[in-house]
Rosetta silent file (secondary structure, phi, psi, omega in degrees, C-alpha in Angstrom):
SEQUENCE: MEREATMIKRIALIMLLGAVAAPAQTVNSIVAVVNGEVITLLDVLVTAEFGLAQAGATDAEADPRQAALEALIDRKIVLDLAQEARGADRTEIAAAVAELRRSMGEEVFAAKLAKLGLTAKGLEPYLEERILYERALAMRFSQSVPVSLTEIERHYRDIYIPEQTRLGRAVEPLERAGEAIEAKLRAGRRTQQMNTWVRDLRKRADIQIKKDRLK
SCORE:     score description
SCORE:     0.000 S_00000001
   1 L     0.000  -43.267  179.620   10.052   26.809    5.900 S_00000001
   2 H   -63.380  -40.730  176.371    9.232   25.817    2.437 S_00000001
   3 H   -60.293  -39.990 -179.693    8.339   22.359    3.405 S_00000001
   4 H   -62.118  -40.180 -175.598    6.046   23.745    6.141 S_00000001
   5 H   -71.160  -38.882  175.201    4.362   26.075    3.749 S_00000001
   6 H   -68.813  -30.288  171.853    3.670   23.289    1.280 S_00000001
   7 H   -64.147  -44.522  172.290    2.204   21.095    3.892 S_00000001
   8 H   -58.215  -37.812 -176.645    0.027   23.823    5.038 S_00000001
   9 H   -74.271  -40.348  172.902   -1.240   24.418    1.546 S_00000001
  10 H   -61.124  -41.144  174.667   -1.909   20.723    1.071 S_00000001
  11 H   -59.201  -45.775 -175.617   -3.804   20.424    4.333 S_00000001
  12 H   -62.043  -35.484 -176.132   -5.910   23.425    3.334 S_00000001
  13 H   -68.832  -46.973 -177.838   -6.736   21.834   -0.066 S_00000001
  14 H   -59.493  -44.799  173.938   -7.691   18.513    1.630 S_00000001
  15 H   -57.101  -46.208 -170.365   -9.993   20.355    3.990 S_00000001
  16 H   -63.534  -50.674 -175.408  -11.512   22.223    1.149 S_00000001
  17 H   -61.668  -39.369  174.715  -12.062   18.990   -0.911 S_00000001
  18 H   -56.835  -44.826 -176.163  -13.539   17.287    2.127 S_00000001
  19 H   -63.363  -29.256 -178.446  -15.914   20.136    2.736 S_00000001
  20 H   -98.680   -3.621 -176.110  -17.406   20.064   -0.863 S_00000001
  21 L   -67.449  148.114 -174.623  -17.485   16.344   -1.214 S_00000001
  22 L   -70.103  158.672 -177.929  -20.839   14.706   -1.729 S_00000001
  23 L   -63.175  -27.399 -175.087  -22.261   12.703    1.224 S_00000001
  24 L   -83.165  -12.882 -178.935  -21.876    9.432   -0.702 S_00000001
  25 L   -91.874  154.592  177.638  -18.303    9.892   -1.267 S_00000001
  26 L   -74.754  116.210 -176.349  -15.396    8.983    1.069 S_00000001
  27 L   -72.104  120.654  175.106  -14.112   12.260    2.599 S_00000001
  28 L   -69.420  136.834  178.487  -10.396   12.544    2.133 S_00000001
  29 L  -142.906  166.971  179.038   -8.545   13.284    5.318 S_00000001
  30 E   -81.434  121.498  177.826   -5.065   13.379    6.707 S_00000001
  31 E  -102.672  -28.942  176.395   -4.059    9.955    8.166 S_00000001
  32 E  -155.459  156.337  177.667   -0.425   10.663    8.850 S_00000001
  33 E  -126.801  105.207 -171.101    2.278   13.273    8.703 S_00000001
  34 E  -112.846  116.239 -173.813    5.877   12.058    8.238 S_00000001
  35 L    49.192   37.416  179.742    8.688   14.612    8.421 S_00000001
  36 L    82.285   11.488  179.616    6.142   17.293    7.261 S_00000001
  37 E  -105.592  124.990  177.244    4.951   15.022    4.352 S_00000001
  38 E   -94.963  144.631  179.260    1.308   14.261    4.471 S_00000001
  39 E  -117.729  112.604 -167.098   -0.278   10.938    3.842 S_00000001
  40 E   -97.291  166.980  174.698   -4.044   11.132    3.158 S_00000001
  41 H   -59.191  -40.476 -179.068   -6.741    8.552    3.315 S_00000001
  42 H   -67.347  -26.854  173.085   -7.029    8.407   -0.400 S_00000001
  43 H   -61.942  -39.977 -177.756   -3.310    7.571   -0.495 S_00000001
  44 H   -70.421  -45.032 -174.435   -3.837    4.661    1.798 S_00000001
  45 H   -61.004  -44.923  177.470   -6.942    3.468   -0.043 S_00000001
  46 H   -61.532  -44.583  177.416   -5.128    3.542   -3.465 S_00000001
  47 H   -58.606  -40.878  176.424   -2.055    1.758   -2.019 S_00000001
  48 H   -70.150  -57.059 -175.485   -4.352   -0.928   -0.476 S_00000001
  49 H   -60.435  -42.951 -178.177   -6.731   -1.458   -3.359 S_00000001
  50 L   -90.376    6.709  170.396   -4.022   -1.808   -6.064 S_00000001
  51 L    73.877   34.217 -178.116   -1.693   -3.794   -3.880 S_00000001
  52 L   -88.595    4.821  176.349    1.144   -1.175   -3.897 S_00000001
  53 L   -75.807  136.395 -176.995    2.541   -1.991   -0.545 S_00000001
  54 L   -55.719  136.267 -171.725    5.946   -3.721   -0.742 S_00000001
  55 L   -68.811  134.353  174.872    5.626   -7.523   -0.783 S_00000001
  56 L    92.284   -1.587 -174.137    6.537   -9.184    2.589 S_00000001
  57 L   -64.126  -31.361 -176.940    6.216   -5.961    4.466 S_00000001
  58 L  -140.973  168.552  177.800    3.524   -7.147    6.779 S_00000001
  59 L   -72.523  145.574 -172.157    1.813  -10.277    7.848 S_00000001
  60 L   -47.894  -34.780 -173.464   -0.486  -11.853    5.262 S_00000001
  61 L   -92.366    4.112 -177.589   -3.459  -11.430    7.634 S_00000001
  62 L   -70.805  153.929  178.091   -2.818   -7.839    8.493 S_00000001
  63 L   -58.424  122.924 -174.892   -5.394   -5.053    7.760 S_00000001
  64 H   -58.761  -29.949  179.217   -4.729   -3.975    4.083 S_00000001
  65 H   -74.472  -41.722 -176.682   -5.154   -0.316    5.073 S_00000001
  66 H   -62.927  -50.129 -179.967   -2.749   -0.597    7.979 S_00000001
  67 H   -62.418  -35.133  171.349   -0.264   -2.333    5.729 S_00000001
  68 H   -64.235  -40.065  175.253   -0.595    0.288    3.094 S_00000001
  69 H   -57.157  -49.853  179.787   -0.009    3.063    5.632 S_00000001
  70 H   -60.810  -37.555  174.143    3.026    1.459    6.915 S_00000001
  71 H   -62.758  -43.671 -171.815    4.550    1.079    3.386 S_00000001
  72 H   -68.304  -34.268  174.872    3.681    4.723    2.574 S_00000001
  73 H   -57.641  -48.560 -174.369    5.385    5.779    5.919 S_00000001
  74 H   -64.260  -38.296 -178.561    8.581    3.745    5.024 S_00000001
  75 H   -70.963  -41.455  175.233    8.638    5.407    1.530 S_00000001
  76 H   -57.833  -44.705 -175.188    8.337    8.931    2.832 S_00000001
  77 H   -65.707  -46.389 -173.535   11.081    8.357    5.319 S_00000001
  78 H   -71.086  -42.565 -179.381   13.554    6.684    2.883 S_00000001
  79 H   -69.394  -25.537  170.990   12.808    9.281    0.047 S_00000001
  80 H   -63.608  -35.396 -179.821   13.323   12.209    2.453 S_00000001
  81 H   -89.973  -37.237  179.455   16.811   10.988    2.918 S_00000001
  82 L   -86.261   67.369  179.087   17.640    9.608   -0.554 S_00000001
  83 H   -52.279  -39.512 -173.909   17.704   12.654   -2.667 S_00000001
  84 H   -67.527   -9.744  177.418   19.753   10.967   -5.371 S_00000001
  85 H   -91.549   12.760 -175.250   16.797    8.676   -6.108 S_00000001
  86 L   -72.035  135.675  167.522   14.599   11.549   -7.263 S_00000001
  87 L    97.051   98.138  176.867   12.871   11.492  -10.701 S_00000001
  88 L  -103.181  145.130 -175.848   11.643    8.266  -12.378 S_00000001
  89 L   -63.574  128.328  179.734   11.595    7.955  -16.125 S_00000001
  90 H   -48.378  -43.490  174.011    8.130    8.563  -17.653 S_00000001
  91 H   -57.586  -46.554  170.746    8.440    5.440  -19.730 S_00000001
  92 H   -56.929  -40.569  179.556    9.217    3.476  -16.625 S_00000001
  93 H   -69.554  -46.586  176.716    6.215    4.716  -14.907 S_00000001
  94 H   -58.700  -35.012 -179.160    3.939    4.106  -17.833 S_00000001
  95 H   -70.933  -40.820  175.449    5.290    0.534  -18.039 S_00000001
  96 H   -53.296  -44.815 -177.436    4.416    0.206  -14.301 S_00000001
  97 H   -66.539  -49.643  178.953    0.911    1.226  -14.872 S_00000001
  98 H   -57.530  -35.255  176.679    0.556   -1.137  -17.800 S_00000001
  99 H   -72.384  -44.934  175.014    1.794   -4.069  -15.863 S_00000001
 100 H   -56.662  -43.141  178.835   -0.479   -3.412  -12.999 S_00000001
 101 H   -56.831  -40.837  175.820   -3.330   -3.173  -15.428 S_00000001
 102 H   -60.688  -55.128 -168.907   -2.144   -6.620  -16.944 S_00000001
 103 H   -67.207  -36.052 -177.781   -1.788   -8.345  -13.614 S_00000001
 104 H   -85.980  -25.659 -175.818   -5.098   -7.285  -12.234 S_00000001
 105 L    92.216  144.609 -177.705   -7.062   -7.591  -15.475 S_00000001
 106 H   -51.331  -52.072 -174.481   -8.895   -4.824  -17.304 S_00000001
 107 H   -60.442  -45.984  175.376  -12.184   -5.247  -15.576 S_00000001
 108 H   -66.757  -36.583 -179.408  -10.826   -5.310  -12.007 S_00000001
 109 H   -64.918  -51.365  178.101   -8.434   -2.493  -12.811 S_00000001
 110 H   -60.786  -42.198 -177.843  -11.191   -0.228  -14.209 S_00000001
 111 H   -56.612  -45.712 -177.698  -13.598   -1.192  -11.365 S_00000001
 112 H   -66.418  -44.111 -179.803  -10.951   -0.088   -8.708 S_00000001
 113 H   -59.685  -47.710  175.771  -10.278    3.113  -10.528 S_00000001
 114 H   -52.636  -47.939 -170.992  -14.036    3.875  -10.699 S_00000001
 115 H   -58.354  -41.545 -176.620  -14.409    3.075   -6.969 S_00000001
 116 H   -94.895    1.052 -179.170  -11.837    5.683   -6.055 S_00000001
 117 L    66.358   35.359 -179.510  -12.719    8.172   -8.565 S_00000001
 118 L  -114.334  161.211  171.395   -9.329    7.987  -10.454 S_00000001
 119 L  -104.974  162.431 -176.854   -7.905    7.712  -13.776 S_00000001
 120 H   -54.158  -43.232  174.651   -5.082    5.373  -14.804 S_00000001
 121 H   -56.773  -30.093  174.420   -2.835    8.595  -14.789 S_00000001
 122 H   -67.736  -15.790  176.154   -3.753    9.256  -11.172 S_00000001
 123 H   -81.330  -12.928 -178.159   -1.839    6.121  -10.275 S_00000001
 124 H   -55.966  -43.718  178.263    1.374    7.387  -11.617 S_00000001
 125 H   -58.571  -32.663  178.855    2.530    9.434   -8.559 S_00000001
 126 H   -71.185  -42.194  177.256    2.041    6.083   -6.395 S_00000001
 127 H   -70.419  -31.498 -178.883    3.900    3.982   -8.747 S_00000001
 128 H   -72.759  -38.767 -178.585    6.654    6.550   -9.176 S_00000001
 129 H   -69.486  -30.267  176.482    7.160    6.660   -5.411 S_00000001
 130 H   -74.638  -35.439  173.805    7.284    2.906   -5.140 S_00000001
 131 H   -55.105  -59.113 -171.844    9.868    2.895   -8.053 S_00000001
 132 H   -63.286  -39.094  176.555   12.000    5.440   -6.326 S_00000001
 133 H   -59.894  -51.639  175.728   11.777    3.821   -3.018 S_00000001
 134 H   -51.791  -43.332  174.128   12.875    0.503   -4.488 S_00000001
 135 H   -63.027  -43.850  176.785   15.697    2.280   -6.336 S_00000001
 136 H   -65.998  -37.429  171.473   16.951    3.976   -3.154 S_00000001
 137 H   -66.751  -31.539  178.172   17.150    0.723   -1.402 S_00000001
 138 H   -71.444  -44.084 -174.890   18.924   -1.030   -4.301 S_00000001
 139 H   -63.609  -47.966 -175.766   21.446    1.810   -4.379 S_00000001
 140 H   -69.684  -30.045 -173.646   22.144    1.777   -0.639 S_00000001
 141 L  -112.522   33.387 -168.687   22.305   -2.073   -0.429 S_00000001
 142 L   -75.614  -22.317 -171.568   23.973   -2.581   -3.748 S_00000001
 143 L   -78.694  141.858 -175.705   27.145   -4.462   -2.430 S_00000001
 144 L   -60.728  143.499  176.565   26.864   -8.287   -2.454 S_00000001
 145 L   -96.171  124.527 -178.723   26.038   -9.864    1.008 S_00000001
 146 L   -69.962  144.328  173.797   28.598  -12.630    1.854 S_00000001
 147 L  -132.523  130.088 -167.688   27.319  -16.053    2.516 S_00000001
 148 L   -89.559  151.294  170.458   29.696  -18.664    3.919 S_00000001
 149 H   -49.243  -37.521  179.459   29.889  -22.318    2.565 S_00000001
 150 H   -62.494  -38.273 -177.430   28.956  -23.470    6.153 S_00000001
 151 H   -70.982  -36.615  176.089   25.716  -21.548    5.959 S_00000001
 152 H   -69.664  -42.783 -177.831   24.851  -23.138    2.636 S_00000001
 153 H   -70.103  -28.859  178.944   25.652  -26.561    3.692 S_00000001
 154 H   -76.656  -35.571 -175.425   23.540  -26.080    6.944 S_00000001
 155 H   -73.996  -40.853  175.218   20.594  -24.695    5.023 S_00000001
 156 H   -52.014  -45.741 -168.830   20.955  -27.718    2.437 S_00000001
 157 H   -79.558  -40.821 -169.956   20.886  -30.256    5.378 S_00000001
 158 H  -101.156  -18.165  178.224   18.275  -28.634    7.647 S_00000001
 159 H  -123.150  -50.539 -174.146   15.883  -26.971    5.269 S_00000001
 160 H   -60.104  -57.361 -177.129   16.414  -27.936    1.606 S_00000001
 161 H   -57.440  -56.735  175.172   16.318  -31.747    1.989 S_00000001
 162 H   -49.215  -46.273 -179.685   13.360  -31.861    4.527 S_00000001
 163 H   -62.819  -50.345  177.404   11.409  -29.526    2.348 S_00000001
 164 H   -56.055  -48.025  176.892   12.064  -31.415   -0.985 S_00000001
 165 H   -54.961  -50.367  174.907   11.258  -34.616    0.779 S_00000001
 166 H   -59.775  -33.421  178.475    8.004  -33.310    2.196 S_00000001
 167 H   -86.601   -1.362  177.498    6.905  -32.032   -1.181 S_00000001
 168 L    78.231   18.043 -170.870    7.732  -35.280   -2.912 S_00000001
 169 L   -96.826  166.682  171.023   10.457  -33.649   -5.108 S_00000001
 170 L   -69.540  143.329  173.970   13.973  -34.974   -6.055 S_00000001
 171 L   -93.827  107.617  178.698   16.677  -33.979   -3.786 S_00000001
 172 L   -71.566  154.772  179.325   19.459  -32.432   -5.946 S_00000001
 173 L   -73.931  151.642 -178.436   23.013  -32.936   -4.706 S_00000001
 174 H   -50.265  -36.065 -178.175   24.633  -29.825   -3.012 S_00000001
 175 H   -62.953  -27.693  178.771   26.812  -29.170   -5.950 S_00000001
 176 H   -93.803  -38.166 -171.329   23.607  -28.412   -8.123 S_00000001
 177 H   -86.568  -19.074 -172.566   21.337  -26.977   -5.400 S_00000001
 178 H   -53.878  -48.258 -175.609   24.055  -24.890   -3.810 S_00000001
 179 H   -62.522  -38.427 -175.608   23.890  -21.806   -6.081 S_00000001
 180 H   -74.136  -33.497  178.072   20.173  -21.440   -5.677 S_00000001
 181 H   -65.111  -55.333  175.524   20.482  -21.837   -1.878 S_00000001
 182 H   -45.626  -54.014  179.304   23.280  -19.204   -1.818 S_00000001
 183 H   -60.495  -39.607  177.913   21.071  -16.671   -3.778 S_00000001
 184 H   -60.989  -55.668  176.110   18.125  -17.408   -1.354 S_00000001
 185 H   -54.217  -45.865 -175.906   20.297  -16.790    1.662 S_00000001
 186 H   -69.072  -36.972  177.028   21.871  -13.673    0.298 S_00000001
 187 H   -63.009  -46.472 -176.493   18.366  -12.248   -0.705 S_00000001
 188 H   -65.829  -42.677  176.863   17.055  -12.946    2.713 S_00000001
 189 H   -62.476  -43.016 -178.018   20.013  -11.286    4.527 S_00000001
 190 H   -66.869  -39.533  173.058   19.775   -8.188    2.283 S_00000001
 191 H   -66.633  -35.835  174.656   15.985   -7.803    3.070 S_00000001
 192 H   -54.026  -57.815 -179.890   16.817   -8.206    6.712 S_00000001
 193 H   -54.705  -40.489  175.177   19.361   -5.508    6.477 S_00000001
 194 H   -62.125  -48.355 -176.067   17.008   -3.197    4.600 S_00000001
 195 H   -66.133  -37.333  175.514   14.230   -3.770    7.003 S_00000001
 196 H   -69.632  -39.621  174.308   16.578   -2.956   10.047 S_00000001
 197 H   -61.927  -40.436  177.768   17.774    0.221    8.403 S_00000001
 198 H   -62.650  -44.381  176.607   14.154    1.431    7.637 S_00000001
 199 H   -61.605  -33.657  168.933   13.232    0.581   11.100 S_00000001
 200 H   -68.819  -36.274  172.792   16.051    2.680   12.543 S_00000001
 201 H   -63.592  -31.171 -171.118   15.026    5.571   10.355 S_00000001
 202 H   -71.509  -37.371 -177.470   11.514    5.301   11.631 S_00000001
 203 H   -67.891  -28.909 -175.957   12.713    5.682   15.202 S_00000001
 204 H   -99.166   -2.580  177.761   14.439    9.023   14.361 S_00000001
 205 L   -88.860  150.976  177.220   11.531   10.355   12.165 S_00000001
 206 L   -91.790  111.564 -176.995    8.799   12.680   13.223 S_00000001
 207 E  -127.022  125.707  175.398    5.634   10.470   12.607 S_00000001
 208 E  -127.871  124.469 -179.146    2.107   11.452   13.587 S_00000001
 209 E  -126.638  139.559 -178.006   -0.518    8.935   12.804 S_00000001
 210 L  -121.676   84.950 -176.429   -4.348    9.369   13.351 S_00000001
 211 H   -62.130  -25.061  174.411   -5.439    5.668   13.103 S_00000001
 212 H   -66.564  -10.777  175.242   -9.056    6.411   13.599 S_00000001
 213 H   -86.704   -3.059 -178.871   -9.177    7.881   10.170 S_00000001
 214 H   -77.586  -11.201 -168.634   -8.259    4.594    8.615 S_00000001
 215 L   -90.316    0.000    0.000  -11.746    3.249    9.166 S_00000001
């Protein structure tokens, strides 16, 4: 009941803001509702403009807004389940904002804020949600993923050697390249496990999407 009341209040606020917005402004609207949690057009635009969707989540040629929406849906679902990941440190959030500003460059950073009518502080909720999402996944998949020697040798023979040769780089012996290959295989398998878990959560979640409002 409390969640429904909160959602109703937020929807009413969004409608009010949309009603009073100037004609030149983008009217904020509800793009999706995930387990009772609202995702607005502004949420999608901020995530897309500042590159806050998780890396590798979608195809490089995918629509940035669609990619942003998919990332936001994943976060809502995971954080709805992972209550232990609640609450990021203010210093950690401020550092994330500072890093985003540094990576984009002050001029681009300021221009994007102005475009969306935000201040740097307005980015904090989005960065906090991303931090908590990544923390929740790290906590759930904290155990080391096993990789066999056979898998390492196969990757070395079938992928590492041909790739190094194609790039004109020296081919290190297995004894030296093995550790990096093992880490790569472990990271890839861990990512695959996380993606599968999130995909299963999505199947059980109540997700309502209004794609026409992404345009």
